[in-house]
N, CA, C and O of each residue as an XYZ file, in Angstrom:
316
protein
N       0.764     -1.148      0.025
C       0.138      0.008     -0.010
C       0.850      1.244      0.062
O       0.451      2.297     -0.434
N       1.958      1.080      0.718
C       2.900      2.480      0.817
C       3.376      2.760     -0.491
O       3.483      3.947     -0.798
N       3.726      1.764     -1.436
C       4.213      1.970     -2.747
C       3.312      2.601     -3.499
O       3.686      3.491     -4.261
N       1.995      2.243     -3.404
C       0.880      2.941     -4.158
C       0.751      4.408     -3.938
O       0.668      5.207     -4.870
N       0.736      4.752     -2.635
C       0.702      6.113     -2.149
C       1.894      6.790     -2.764
O       1.764      7.808     -3.444
N       3.080      6.216     -2.522
C       4.346      6.881     -2.941
C       4.326      7.167     -4.443
O       5.053      8.046     -4.907
N       3.471      6.409     -5.246
C       3.401      6.903     -6.589
C       2.715      8.199     -6.891
O       2.718      8.657     -8.034
N       2.189      8.736     -5.992
C       1.577     10.116     -6.093
C       2.632     11.193     -5.713
O       2.244     12.343     -5.507
N       3.887     10.888     -5.615
C       4.909     11.866     -5.184
C       5.011     13.052     -6.094
O       5.258     14.158     -5.612
N       4.804     12.859     -7.613
C       4.775     14.060     -8.381
C       3.829     14.959     -8.121
O       4.071     16.127     -8.424
N       2.622     14.642     -7.542
C       1.562     15.545     -7.250
C       2.062     16.392     -6.043
O       1.978     17.620     -6.013
N       2.582     15.636     -5.064
C       3.022     16.439     -3.833
C       4.168     17.385     -4.354
O       4.221     18.490     -3.814
N       5.024     17.118     -5.263
C       6.208     17.971     -5.740
C       5.559     19.135     -6.403
O       5.945     20.261     -6.085
N       4.562     18.983     -7.341
C       4.077     20.021     -8.045
C       3.387     20.971     -7.201
O       3.573     22.167     -7.426
N       2.591     20.604     -6.233
C       1.822     21.540     -5.240
C       2.752     22.114     -4.252
O       2.574     23.236     -3.776
N       3.711     21.379     -3.951
C       4.750     22.074     -2.985
C       5.534     23.285     -3.773
O       5.660     24.412     -3.294
N       6.021     22.899     -5.001
C       6.789     23.694     -5.890
C       6.056     24.980     -6.114
O       6.662     26.044     -5.984
N       4.709     24.949     -6.462
C       3.855     25.898     -6.953
C       3.523     26.859     -5.749
O       3.550     28.077     -5.927
N       3.228     26.344     -4.595
C       2.538     27.097     -3.517
C       3.613     27.493     -2.307
O       3.533     28.497     -1.599
N       4.437     26.663     -2.256
C       5.568     26.786     -1.209
C       6.796     27.542     -1.639
O       7.268     28.494     -1.016
N       7.286     27.024     -2.786
C       8.433     27.666     -3.273
C       8.337     28.627     -4.423
O       9.301     29.244     -4.876
N       7.151     28.704     -4.843
C       6.755     29.902     -5.784
C       7.170     29.701     -7.042
O       7.156     30.634     -7.844
N       7.586     28.490     -7.378
C       7.998     28.158     -8.752
C       6.880     27.791     -9.558
O       6.050     26.986     -9.137
N       6.781     28.404    -10.862
C       5.755     28.108    -11.817
C       5.857     26.651    -12.229
O       6.960     26.209    -12.552
N       4.793     25.886    -12.239
C       4.626     24.567    -12.793
C       3.929     24.585    -14.064
O       2.825     25.121    -14.161
N       4.530     24.010    -15.079
C       3.867     24.239    -16.542
C       2.618     23.593    -16.587
O       2.348     22.655    -15.837
N       1.708     24.125    -17.575
C       0.490     23.623    -17.716
C       0.456     22.088    -18.176
O      -0.515     21.385    -17.897
N       1.571     21.590    -18.901
C       1.520     20.288    -19.219
C       1.804     19.384    -17.956
O       1.285     18.269    -17.904
N       2.514     19.783    -17.066
C       2.776     19.016    -15.890
C       1.527     19.060    -15.054
O       1.297     18.038    -14.408
N       0.677     20.061    -14.949
C      -0.700     20.103    -14.334
C      -1.538     19.173    -14.984
O      -2.239     18.430    -14.298
N      -1.559     19.116    -16.211
C      -2.448     18.155    -17.031
C      -2.044     16.734    -16.850
O      -2.925     15.878    -16.923
N      -0.747     16.369    -16.610
C      -0.398     14.999    -16.443
C      -0.817     14.510    -14.894
O      -1.067     13.325    -14.677
N      -0.865     15.378    -13.986
C      -1.213     14.916    -12.619
C      -2.478     14.241    -12.496
O      -2.471     13.244    -11.774
N      -3.664     14.597    -13.093
C      -4.835     13.705    -12.968
C      -4.627     12.334    -13.435
O      -5.297     11.425    -12.944
N      -3.695     12.094    -14.405
C      -3.568     10.730    -14.907
C      -2.662     10.019    -13.800
O      -2.945      8.848    -13.547
N      -1.735     10.540    -13.201
C      -0.918      9.847    -12.158
C      -1.913      9.597    -10.959
O      -2.087      8.470    -10.495
N      -2.521     10.664    -10.513
C      -3.584     10.518     -9.376
C      -4.579      9.394     -9.795
O      -4.805      8.463     -9.022
N      -5.112      9.470    -10.892
C      -6.085      8.545    -11.328
C      -5.557      6.864    -11.294
O      -6.196      5.868    -10.957
N      -4.241      6.982    -11.745
C      -3.549      5.618    -11.580
C      -3.481      5.053    -10.169
O      -3.745      3.894     -9.848
N      -3.062      6.103     -9.325
C      -2.876      5.771     -7.792
C      -4.263      5.192     -7.241
O      -4.332      4.175     -6.551
N      -5.358      5.968     -7.636
C      -6.556      5.647     -7.262
C      -7.139      4.243     -7.665
O      -7.746      3.543     -6.854
N      -6.928      3.898     -8.900
C      -7.133      2.657     -9.500
C      -6.417      1.583     -8.844
O      -6.949      0.493     -8.635
N      -5.216      1.857     -8.508
C      -4.395      0.784     -7.976
C      -4.767      0.456     -6.558
O      -4.576     -0.655     -6.065
N      -5.282      1.425     -5.953
C      -5.552      1.310     -4.418
C      -6.973      1.049     -4.216
O      -7.395      0.990     -3.062
N      -7.792      0.878     -5.251
C      -9.331      0.504     -4.962
C      -9.599     -0.792     -4.343
O     -10.566     -1.077     -3.637
N      -8.601     -1.560     -4.702
C      -8.868     -2.999     -4.127
C      -8.212     -3.119     -2.706
O      -8.426     -4.109     -2.006
N      -7.448     -2.140     -2.317
C      -6.793     -2.152     -1.016
C      -7.641     -1.479      0.016
O      -7.445     -0.323      0.393
N      -8.488     -2.172      0.406
C      -9.723     -1.589      1.366
C      -9.160     -1.692      2.876
O      -9.548     -0.925      3.757
N      -8.230     -2.687      3.086
C      -7.885     -2.934      4.410
C      -6.484     -2.513      4.449
O      -5.542     -3.152      3.980
N      -6.412     -1.159      5.167
C      -5.073     -0.743      5.277
C      -5.002      0.250      6.651
O      -6.037      0.758      7.085
N      -3.899      0.443      7.190
C      -3.708      1.106      8.352
C      -3.597      2.537      8.128
O      -2.849      2.995      7.264
N      -4.370      3.302      8.935
C      -4.222      4.787      8.790
C      -2.813      5.326      8.909
O      -2.384      6.265      8.239
N      -2.095      4.617      9.866
C      -0.777      5.165     10.132
C       0.087      4.969      8.827
O       0.978      5.760      8.519
N      -0.232      3.893      8.107
C       0.585      3.561      6.695
C       0.223      4.746      5.756
O       1.156      5.267      5.144
N      -0.895      5.173      5.598
C      -1.263      6.204      4.826
C      -0.602      7.533      5.245
O      -0.033      8.256      4.428
N      -0.701      7.811      6.516
C      -0.027      9.096      6.925
C       1.406      9.013      6.763
O       2.010     10.003      6.351
N       2.004      7.968      7.035
C       3.536      7.687      6.889
C       3.868      7.931      5.425
O       4.817      8.663      5.146
N       3.113      7.336      4.444
C       3.310      7.398      3.089
C       3.229      8.816      2.595
O       3.998      9.211      1.719
N       2.286      9.616      3.153
C       1.941     10.844      2.692
C       3.191     11.827      3.313
O       3.699     12.713      2.626
N       3.552     11.579      4.522
C       4.716     12.420      4.973
C       5.958     12.067      4.195
O       6.705     12.989      3.867
N       6.252     10.837      3.869
C       7.397     10.395      3.059
C       7.364     11.189      1.592
O       8.388     11.702      1.141
N       6.262     11.234      0.989
C       5.978     12.042     -0.191
C       6.247     13.498      0.035
O       6.898     14.122     -0.802
N       5.815     14.040      1.046
C       6.052     15.399      1.182
C       7.568     15.789      1.358
O       8.068     16.768      0.804
N       8.263     14.905      2.205
C       9.611     15.166      2.421
C      10.470     14.843      1.287
O      11.483     15.523      1.120
N      10.172     13.824      0.431
C      10.655     13.692     -0.881
C      10.598     14.839     -1.818
O      11.540     15.173     -2.537
N       9.321     15.487     -1.767
C       9.094     16.632     -2.613
C       9.929     17.850     -2.144
O      10.399     18.647     -2.956
N      10.099     17.968     -0.786
C      11.055     19.065     -0.265
C      12.443     18.892     -0.714
O      13.125     19.825     -1.138
N      12.874     17.592     -0.603
C      14.164     17.198     -0.945
C      14.386     17.600     -2.526
O      15.327     18.299     -2.902
N      13.439     17.088     -3.341
C      13.654     17.507     -4.781
C      13.638     18.921     -4.933
O      14.435     19.384     -5.749
N      12.914     19.679     -4.332
C      12.843     21.042     -4.691
C      14.090     21.809     -4.075
O      14.627     22.781     -4.606
N      14.432     21.280     -2.987
C      15.773     21.822     -2.511
C      16.859     21.467     -3.482
O      17.672     22.321     -3.836
N      16.898     20.310     -3.895
C      18.069     19.884     -4.657
C      18.057     20.708     -6.018
O      19.077     21.074     -6.602
N      16.713     20.951     -6.449
C      16.698     21.923     -7.757
C      17.079     23.303     -7.491
O      17.731     23.949     -8.312
N      16.679     23.801     -6.319
C      17.223     24.915     -5.955
C      18.667     25.171     -5.849
O      19.219     26.191     -6.263
N      19.280     24.116     -5.230
C      20.811     24.091     -5.081
C      21.520     24.157     -6.413
O      22.508     24.844     -6.672
N      20.840     23.305     -7.252
C      21.583     23.127     -8.699
C      21.517     24.527     -9.545
O      22.402     24.860    -10.333
N      20.411     25.255     -9.288
C      20.256     26.474     -9.939
C      21.121     27.624     -9.590
O      21.384     28.552    -10.355
N      21.552     27.487     -8.345
C      22.437     28.650     -7.748
C      23.696     28.470     -8.227
O      23.998     27.312     -8.515
N      24.576     29.399     -8.399
C      25.963     29.421     -8.871
C      26.874     29.722     -7.661
O      28.094     29.792     -7.809
């Protein structure tokens, strides 16, 4: 289940980049996100028995991975 939720990491990264870091996310990337999220939803439909702590942990892992990715991108852009 954790891997299914981790597949939504691009959505976390885009939202974090747009609203926290103030970086513009392209329209093409925003249009791809529903496909990713839809795939995650379809994959997790049969997974009705899961622990809430697993969901929270996977979401936190997504958030921190998105922060790491944005920080790395910011570091690579500076000279």
